[in-house]
C-alpha positions in Angstrom: 136.7 37.2 105.7 133.2 36.7 105.7 131.2 36.8 109.1 129.9 33.5 110.1 127.2 34.9 112.4 123.7 34.5 111.7 122.3 37.4 109.9 119.6 39.3 112.4 116.4 39.2 111.3 115.0 42.8 111.4 111.0 43.1 111.2 109.6 45.7 108.9 109.9 48.5 110.8 107.6 51.1 109.4 109.1 54.5 108.8 109.6 57.0 111.2 106.5 57.9 113.3 104.5 55.0 112.3 104.0 53.4 116.0 102.4 56.8 116.7 100.4 56.6 114.0 99.0 53.3 114.4 97.7 54.6 118.1 96.5 57.6 116.4 94.5 55.4 114.0 93.2 53.3 116.5 91.8 56.3 118.8 90.2 57.5 115.7 88.4 54.3 115.0 87.4 54.1 118.8 86.1 57.7 118.7 84.2 57.2 115.4 82.4 54.3 117.2 81.8 56.2 120.3 79.4 58.4 118.8 77.1 55.6 117.5 77.3 53.6 121.1 76.3 57.1 122.7 73.3 57.2 120.2 72.4 53.4 120.6 72.7 54.5 124.2 70.3 57.1 124.2 68.1 55.1 121.8 67.8 52.4 124.2 67.4 54.8 127.2 64.3 56.4 125.1 62.5 53.5 124.4 62.7 52.6 127.8 61.2 56.0 129.3 58.8 55.6 126.3 57.6 52.0 127.3 57.4 53.3 131.3 55.1 56.4 130.1 53.1 54.6 127.8 52.4 51.7 130.5 51.6 54.8 133.1 49.5 56.7 130.3 47.2 53.1 129.9 47.1 52.7 133.7 45.7 56.3 134.2 43.2 56.0 131.5 41.8 52.7 132.7 41.9 54.1 136.2 40.0 57.3 135.1 37.7 55.5 133.3 36.7 53.2 136.3 36.4 56.3 138.5 34.3 58.2 136.0 31.8 55.4 135.6 31.9 54.4 139.2 31.7 57.5 141.1 28.2 58.0 140.5 27.3 54.8 142.1 28.6 56.0 145.7 25.6 58.7 145.4 21.9 58.0 145.3 19.0 60.1 144.3 16.1 60.9 146.7 12.6 62.3 146.1 10.8 64.2 148.9 7.2 63.0 149.5 4.3 63.9 151.9 2.8 60.6 152.7 -0.5 60.3 154.2 -0.7 57.1 156.2 -4.3 56.7 155.9 -5.5 53.2 157.5 -7.8 52.5 154.5 -5.4 53.0 152.2 -3.0 50.6 154.3 -5.7 48.3 154.4 -5.3 47.9 158.1 -7.6 46.7 160.8 -8.4 48.9 164.2 -5.7 47.0 166.1 -3.0 45.6 163.6 -0.1 43.6 164.6 3.4 43.4 163.6 2.4 41.2 160.5 -0.5 43.0 159.3 2.0 46.3 159.6 4.8 44.5 157.6 1.9 43.3 154.8 0.4 46.6 154.6 -0.4 48.6 151.2 2.6 50.9 151.4 2.5 51.1 147.6 -0.7 52.3 147.9 -0.1 55.4 149.9 2.7 56.2 148.0 1.2 56.1 144.4 -1.7 58.3 146.3 0.8 60.9 147.2 2.5 60.9 143.7 -1.1 61.2 141.9 -1.3 64.4 144.3 1.5 65.7 143.0 0.6 65.1 139.6 -3.2 65.7 139.2 -2.8 66.1 135.6 -1.9 62.4 135.2 -5.2 60.8 134.2 -4.3 57.5 131.7 -3.4 54.2 132.9 0.0 54.2 130.9 0.5 57.8 132.4 -0.1 56.8 135.8 2.4 53.7 135.3 5.0 56.3 134.0 4.5 58.2 137.1 5.0 55.4 139.6 8.0 54.5 138.0 10.0 57.6 139.1 10.5 56.1 142.7 12.0 52.6 143.6 10.0 50.0 145.1 12.4 50.1 148.0 10.3 53.1 149.6 8.0 50.7 150.6 10.1 48.8 152.6 11.2 52.0 154.2 7.7 53.0 155.1 7.3 49.5 156.3 10.3 49.9 158.9 9.1 53.3 159.9 5.6 52.2 160.5 6.3 48.9 162.6 9.1 51.1 164.9 6.4 53.6 165.4 2.7 52.6 164.8 1.5 56.1 166.0 2.2 57.1 162.5 -0.6 55.5 161.0 -3.5 58.1 160.4 -0.5 61.3 160.0 1.0 62.9 157.3 4.5 62.8 157.1 7.4 64.0 155.2 9.8 61.5 153.9 12.7 61.2 151.1 12.0 58.0 149.1 14.8 56.7 146.8 14.3 57.4 143.3 14.3 54.7 140.5 17.7 54.0 138.9 16.8 55.6 135.6 15.4 58.7 137.5 18.5 58.9 139.8 21.1 58.7 136.7 19.2 61.5 135.2 19.3 63.8 138.5 23.1 62.8 139.0 23.9 63.6 135.2 23.4 67.5 135.7 21.7 67.5 132.3 19.1 70.4 131.2 15.7 68.7 131.9 14.2 71.5 129.5 16.0 69.6 126.7 15.1 66.0 126.5 16.3 65.7 123.1 19.8 66.0 124.4 19.4 63.6 126.9 20.3 59.8 126.3 18.2 57.6 128.6 15.7 55.1 128.5 12.8 57.6 130.2 10.2 59.2 128.3 9.8 62.7 127.5 6.8 62.8 130.1 9.0 61.3 132.8 11.6 63.6 132.2 8.9 66.4 132.4 7.7 65.1 135.6 11.2 64.7 137.0 12.0 68.4 136.1 8.9 69.6 138.2 10.1 68.1 141.2 13.5 69.3 140.9 12.4 72.6 140.3 10.1 72.3 143.2 13.3 71.4 145.3 11.8 67.8 146.1 15.0 65.9 144.9 18.4 65.4 146.2 21.7 63.4 145.6 23.1 61.8 148.8 25.7 59.6 149.7 24.7 55.8 148.8 24.9 54.0 152.3 22.9 51.3 150.6 25.8 50.3 148.5 27.8 49.2 151.6 24.7 47.9 153.6 22.9 45.7 151.5 23.2 42.7 149.7 22.7 41.9 145.8 19.4 42.9 144.3 17.6 42.6 140.7 16.9 46.3 141.3 20.3 48.4 140.7 19.4 51.2 143.1 19.0 48.5 145.9 22.1 46.3 145.1 24.9 46.4 147.6 28.6 44.9 148.2 27.8 43.8 151.7 27.0 40.1 151.2 30.2 40.1 148.6 32.4 41.9 151.2 31.3 39.3 154.2 32.0 36.6 151.8 35.3 37.6 150.5 36.5 37.8 154.2 35.2 34.6 155.3 36.9 32.9 152.2 40.1 34.8 152.8 40.3 33.9 156.3 39.8 30.3 155.7 42.5 30.6 153.0 45.0 31.9 155.1 44.4 29.9 158.0 45.1 26.8 155.9 47.7 27.9 153.6 49.9 30.1 155.8 51.1 27.1 158.4 51.3 24.4 155.8 53.2 26.8 153.4 55.8 28.0 155.9 56.3 24.4 157.5 56.7 23.0 154.0 59.3 25.9 153.4 61.2 25.7 156.3 61.5 21.7 155.5 62.5 21.9 152.3 65.0 24.5 152.8 66.5 23.5 156.2 66.0 19.8 156.8 65.3 18.1 153.5 68.2 16.2 152.1 69.2 16.8 148.6 68.1 14.0 146.4 65.8 13.0 143.4 62.6 13.2 145.4 63.2 16.7 147.0 64.2 17.7 143.5 60.8 16.4 142.2 59.0 18.1 145.1 60.6 21.4 144.3 59.9 21.1 140.2 56.4 20.3 141.1 55.8 23.3 143.6 57.4 25.6 140.9 55.1 24.3 138.3 51.8 24.3 140.5 52.6 28.0 140.8 52.0 28.3 137.1 49.0 26.0 136.7 45.6 28.2 135.6 43.4 29.0 138.5 40.6 27.3 136.6 42.0 24.0 137.2 42.0 24.3 141.2 38.3 25.3 140.8 37.6 21.9 138.8 39.5 20.0 141.7 37.6 21.5 144.1 34.4 20.7 142.4 35.5 17.1 141.9 37.1 16.5 145.1 35.7 18.7 147.7 31.8 18.9 146.4 31.3 15.7 144.5 33.3 13.4 146.8 33.6 15.0 150.5 29.8 16.6 149.5 30.8 20.0 151.1 28.1 22.5 150.6 28.4 24.5 147.2 28.9 28.2 147.3 30.4 28.3 150.7 33.4 30.3 151.9 34.9 26.9 153.2 35.1 25.3 149.9 36.3 28.7 148.5 38.7 29.1 151.2 40.2 25.4 150.4 40.2 25.8 146.9 42.2 29.4 147.0 44.4 28.0 149.7 45.4 25.2 147.0 46.4 28.0 144.6 48.1 30.3 147.0 50.2 27.3 148.7 53.0 27.6 145.9 53.1 31.4 146.0 54.0 31.6 149.7 56.1 28.2 149.8 58.2 29.9 147.3 58.1 33.2 148.6 58.8 31.6 152.2 62.1 29.7 150.8 63.4 32.6 149.3 63.1 34.6 152.7 64.6 31.9 154.6 67.7 31.5 152.0 68.3 35.4 152.7 69.1 34.7 156.4 73.2 34.7 156.4 74.8 31.1 157.3 76.4 33.0 159.9 73.3 33.3 161.9 73.2 29.5 162.0 76.4 28.9 162.7 76.4 31.1 165.8 73.1 29.3 167.3 74.9 26.1 166.6 78.1 27.1 168.1 76.3 28.3 171.5 74.9 24.7 171.5 71.3 24.9 170.1 70.0 22.4 168.3 68.8 22.4 164.5 65.2 23.0 165.4 66.4 25.6 167.9 68.2 27.5 165.5 65.3 27.6 163.0 62.5 28.3 165.3 64.4 30.9 167.7 66.7 32.5 164.9 66.3 31.8 161.5 62.3 32.1 161.3 61.9 35.3 163.2 64.5 36.9 160.9 62.5 35.7 157.7 59.2 36.8 158.8 59.0 39.6 157.3 59.8 38.2 153.7 57.1 35.4 154.9 54.3 37.8 155.6 54.9 40.0 152.4 54.6 36.8 150.4 51.5 35.7 152.3 49.9 39.1 151.8 50.9 39.2 148.1 49.5 35.3 147.7 46.3 36.5 149.7 46.0 39.7 147.8 46.1 37.1 144.2 43.3 35.0 145.9 41.0 37.9 146.6 40.7 38.9 142.8 40.5 35.2 141.8 37.2 34.6 139.8 37.3 31.4 137.7 38.0 28.9 140.6 35.1 30.1 142.7 32.6 30.0 139.9 33.3 26.3 139.6 32.5 25.4 142.9 29.1 27.4 142.8 30.0 30.6 144.6 28.2 32.7 141.3 25.0 32.3 143.2 22.8 35.0 143.3 23.1 36.0 147.3 20.7 38.7 149.0 21.5 37.9 152.6 24.7 38.4 154.4 26.5 34.9 155.3 26.6 34.4 158.7 29.2 31.7 158.8 31.6 29.6 156.9 28.8 27.1 155.3 26.4 29.6 154.6 25.9 30.5 150.6 27.9 33.4 149.7 29.6 35.3 146.8 32.7 37.2 146.9 33.7 40.9 145.3 35.2 39.7 142.1 32.6 37.3 141.2 29.7 39.9 142.3 31.7 42.3 139.6 31.2 39.5 136.9 27.5 39.3 137.9 26.5 43.1 137.6 28.7 43.3 134.5 26.7 40.9 132.7 23.5 43.0 133.7 21.5 45.0 131.1 20.7 47.7 133.3 23.0 51.2 133.3 23.0 51.4 136.7 24.6 48.2 136.9 27.7 49.7 135.2 28.2 52.1 137.5 27.8 49.4 140.1 30.6 47.3 138.3 32.9 50.1 138.2 32.3 50.9 142.0 32.6 47.3 142.8 36.2 47.4 140.8 37.1 50.6 143.0 36.6 48.7 146.3 38.3 45.8 145.1 41.4 48.0 144.0 41.6 49.9 147.4 41.3 46.4 148.9 44.4 45.2 146.9 46.2 48.4 147.1 45.8 48.3 151.2 47.2 44.7 151.2 50.1 45.2 149.2 50.6 48.6 151.5 50.6 46.5 154.4 53.3 44.0 153.0 55.4 47.0 152.2 55.0 48.3 155.7 55.7 45.1 157.3 59.1 44.3 155.3 60.2 47.8 156.0 59.5 47.7 159.7 60.8 44.3 160.4 63.5 44.1 157.8 66.9 43.7 159.1 70.2 44.4 157.0 73.5 42.3 157.5 
């Protein structure tokens, strides 16, 4: 009698030991790919480290080049002279007044002293080369000394006068002046020989260049300084901060805490994000068209530069402030409301103080970005040649990046040193501002 039960369908079971072999095969496949994955991971890590090292190497090369070129600008060469303040040579009357003393022929007494040092110089061309060893700023130095003490008239005084920029570069280069053929300079062999004579007599010296920090711009490299640019940058940044900080923080508070979520606020947020990526020169064109041509504000003034830079900085500060406000935990807001505080009290008394470190960090970063801007300020005329230090927000001024731009376009070799030195000062300010931002964040940051 046949079995009526359905025959049991049995799967094709491999021979004895097959399941274990399958597991071993899978393990072998995984292990075989592990070597490739580890190798790929090592290559990826190597590429990352190589990229970081290359970036650091380029940065070191850049900074080293700037410091090597700019360091000589922080020193200046001087020549010791014995000046006879003869009234006849100075073309002074018996009882000269302040105006007459200021207009005296100080260049004549300096030239006479040089001729006494080098009596062998007779020809006109040779005398011109001799007089070119010293800067004409020595005349102003003597003028200040005589005006401060008129009793010096008729006396012989020992004074250190600033050397010309080419003479200074020669003295600061530490070249062997007895081998003029090995020296790259615009000075003639005769001028190099005269400089060597002064050096051998111990009548030359290289000192710290105070003029670089106390004077304004000049056509003569040895007289040019960054004081006017520094004051202009400070005034411009002050206007930028006073305008951008309160407006940006107020906008961030409204958008993050009070604004309803609708198409209008979405449009505003999109435009703020887009404005952060707009080229800076566009803001310069806006300032030229609106604030100068329409409102007739003074050109090349810190007030206009500050307004333009504040427009450029607003998106950065708004975005950073919103991120700082959003980082405050919702429990802070809920606790304030639970104690009966209104929405405004919650924001002003609880949320804003806790978000202030992040807001200040974003503000300082935005101001540091504004400090390095050049293009928008060129459009509003802050590229002017400024000698006098600005005394107010409406005086003609320039800023440090524009000063670097002007000096970089000058053909004199000494201005290359000035350019690099000004870049060093600018980098120091930027590093300090970023360090302040980090310290403020570390000091006031709270962790929840």
